[in-house]
N, C-alpha and C positions, 0 to 999 in steps of 0.2 A: 504494500500500500504506500503510495506516494502522497504525502501531506504537505501542502504548500500554504504556509502562513506568512509568507513574505509581504504580501499586500493583497488588498481586494481588487487590484488591477489585473490580477492573474486569471480572473474569471473568463470562461468561454461561453459563447452563445448556446442556449439550449436548443434542442431540435425544433421546438415550436417557434423560437425566435428566428432561427435560420429559415424556416418555412415562410415566416412573415417577411423576411428580407428578400427572399427570392420572388415573392409575389408583389413587390413594391412597384408602384407606378412612378416613373422617373422622368426628369427633364434636365435642363441646364440651370443649376442653382445660381451661377454667377449672374444670369439674366433674371433670376427670381422665378424661374419657370419649372422648378421641380415640385410637383404637387405634394409629395410625401414630406419633403423638407418643410414646405410651407405649413403643412398640417401639424408637424411636430413643433415648430416655432409657435404657432398659434395655441396649441394645446398647453405648452409649458407656460406661455405668457398668461393665459387665462387662469391657470392653476395658481399662479403667484400674484394675480391681480394686476398684471402689467399690460401695457398696450401692445408690446411687440417683443419678438425674440430673434436671436441670431444663432444658428448652428455653426459650431467651430470644431476643428479637429481635436482640441485639447483644452483642459481647464487652465493651463498656463496661458494659452492664447486668450481665453475669455477674460481672465484677470488682467492681463497686460493691455488688452483693448480698453477695458474699463478704466484703468489708470490713465491711459492716453487720452481718453475722452474727458475725464474729470479734471485733469491737471494741465498746467503749462510748465515749460522749463523754469526752474528756480522755485517751484512749489515744493511742498513736502507731503509725504504720505505718513500718517500715524498708524501704527499697528503694534501688536504684541511681538516681542523678540523671537517667539517661536513660529510666527506666521509663515505660511507657505510662500507668500509673495516675497518675503525676505530670505527665507532659508533655501528654497528649492526652485527658484525661477531665474537663476543665473544673473541676478542683478538687473533684471529686465526693466525695473522701474527707472533706473538710471540710463540704461542703453536705449530704451524705446521712448522714454518720456522726458529725460533730462531732469527727473525729479530727485529730491533728496528723501531720506527716510528718517523717521523719528521713532525710535523703538521704546516700547514700554515693557518693563518686566512685570507681567501680570502673574496670575495664578493658574498653572496648568493650561497656558495658552490663551487665557481669557483676561480681558482688560475691562475696567469699569468706567462709567461716565466721569467719576471724580478724577481718575488717573488721566483721562483724556483732557479734561478741562485744564489740569495743571500743565499738560504737555503742549497745549496750544501756544505758539510763539507770539509775542508782541510784534507789531508791524514796524520794522526798521529796515533801512537799506541793506544792512549787512546780514540779515537773516532770511532764510527761505520762508515763504508764506505757507502756513498750515492750511491745507486745502481739502484733503481727503482722509477719511478714516476707513480702514479695512478690518472687518471682523471675519474670523474663520470659524464656522460652525458646521460640524464638530471640529475641534482643534486637534489635528493629527499629532503634532509633536507634544501636545499637552496630554496625550493619552486618550483622545477621543472625547474630551470634555464638551459639555453642552451648555450653550447660553440659554437661559430661560427667556420667555417673551418679555417679562418685566425688565430683565437686564438689558435686552436689546432696545426696548422702548425708551428707557432712560437715556441710553446713548443716542438714539435717534432724536429725541427731544433736544439734547444738548447740541447736536450737530446742526439742527435747524435753527436753533437760537443763535449759534455762533457763525452761521453761514458756511459750514463745512459740508461736503458731500459725503455720503456713506455707502460703501460697497460691501456686499456680502459674498465672501468666498464660501459658497455652500456646496463644496465638492461632495460632502457627506451629509447634507442637510436632511435628507430623508431618514438617515439613521437617528438623527435627533428627533424628528417629528413623530416617528413611530413610538418613541419613548414618552414624549411630552403630551401627545394627543392634540397638538395645536395644528391649525390649518395653514397650509402654505401661504394663502392670501393674507393672513394676519401677519406673517413674517414679511412678506413682500411689501406690504404697506409702509414698513419702517425704513426701507432702503431706497436709494436712488437707482441702484442696479444690483442685480443678483446673478451669480454664476452657479450653475448646477452641473454636476458630472453624471454622465450616463454609463461610464465604463468602469466604475468601481463596483460597489455592492449591487447596483442595478443590473449588471451583467451584460451590457452592450459591449461590442468589441471596440468601438471608437466613439468619441464625441462628448462635447459639453455644450451648454447653452448659456448665452448671455441675455438677460432680460432687463427691460427698462421701458421708458416712454418712447413714443414713435420717433421723436427728434433725436434722442440718444442712440437708438438702434440705427437710424439712417447714417449718423456719423460713424457708428461702430462698423457698419458694412464697409466703409472706405478703408478704415484701419485694418480690418480683416484682410482686405485685398492686398494692401501694401505689405502686410506681414506674411503673405503667401498662403492665406487660409481660404481663398476662394476655391470651391470644389464644383465639379460639374454634376454628373449623375449621382449625387450624394444621397438620393432617396433610399438606396439600398441600406445605407448606414442609418439614416433617419428612421426607417421602419423598425430597426432594432430598438431605437430609443422610444418610439411609440409603444412597442410591445412591453418594454421594461416599465414604463410609467403605468401601463394598464395592469401588469401581472406581477411585478417584482418589488413593489414598494412595501406592501404589508408584511411580506416574508422577511424583510430586514430585521424584524423583531427577533427572528430565530437566530440571526447572526449575533445580535446584541446579547441574547440569553447565553449563547455558547461562549462568548467572550467573558461574560461574568463568571461562568463556571470555571474557565481557565484561570481567571483572576483569583477566585476563591481557593482553587487548588494550589496556586503558586504561593499564596499568603500562608499556607500551612506547612510549607517546606523549609527545612533549616538552612538550606544554601541560598535562599532568597532574602536579600536585605530589605527590600521594600517593593510595593506594587502601587503604581498610580491608581487613583480611583477609577474604576471601570464603569463608564456610563453608556458606552455604545459598543462598537465592534473592534475596538483597539485596546490591546493590553501591553503596557510598557512596564517593565520591571528591572530592578537592579540586583545584581548578583553579589553574594558575600565575598569579600576579599579572602583569598587571592584568586578566586575563580574569575576568569576573563570571558568576555562575550565571544571572542574568536574561538577559544577552545571549547566552550559550551556548545556553540553552534556546530562545530565539527562533530562533536559527539552526537548531537541530535540528528545530524545528517546520516550517521551510520544506522539510525533507526528509521530512516525514511521521512524525517520531519525537517522542513526548511523554514527558516525565519530570518529576520533582519537584525544586524547589529545597530544599536542606536547610541553607542558610546562605548568606551573601553570596558565597562562592566554593565552595560545596559542593553536590553533586548526588546524587540517589539514583535508581538503576534497580531495578525489581523485576520478576523474571521470573515467569511464571505459565502456567496452562492454555492461554490464548489467544495466547501468544507462541510462534510456531512456529519450526522450524529455518530456514525461508526468511526469517523476520523477523530471526532472529539474524544470518544471513549478511549481510542488508542493513544492519543496524545496525553490524556490524563494518566493512563497506565504507565507510559514511558516516563513522564515527569516524576511520578511517585516512586519509581524504581531507579531514578537517575543516580 
């Protein structure tokens, strides 16, 4: 048995999803003429209460387009120091937008309205202009932590009061929503733009969506093109996204439950120093010295289990569509006998 806990990006389309992809009606999306892409964009926008959507190859692209649309050179982006836009997008905020970054040391990847208010810079010639706040929900490097609606509402209120734009990196937003029971439109109403990923726990092979008002998405289409994201008969991929939104959202709860079981198991083991609070489908834990992540992962691989190093003594597990109950039981068995 091969068990892959490296990421939820390793998921493969189900047979039913593949069937939906092969049956898709397609056209040229650069001309706005792919009916399946148009249907996906409309579906996602409606779900989050936005006017329009844009289908892109990746979540990095949707985040980078959002930053480009919301900022000008010499502006700054405020975010948590664990944020994906800072940690894992190759410094794109600087390369693509000429923007600076203002990092906040939040708690498990989450920042508060109070922290943001303190971080907003006064207007001086020698300082970048605080322009955009980015929240990541769930927060990957924070252990899959979840912002509550009340927490996001407070941040949204502050941003509107201070004239800042607010973007949601919602790569795993549905993992949060199946836990909180909140509606996507209630979240969407708080943000100027929203990015959602289809190729993680939702199981599509490719794609993310950027959502916002009509004027924002019109501008975003131009930036998608200049970044090389214009696709032609992309409806085959969009069909997978439609299928995922129709069939794979509620089952994310299973992934979250399995992650919590892994977290509880790890907390009981003597060679584990600590486990981040498990709120969704990500488990991050620290090993007791002198056990190192590299040697630990090598031993796991001999048992057919693959995971990611997240530091010299830190490991990440991510549960997903292709991580079954049988795989969970096998993983727990291996961990208990490690």
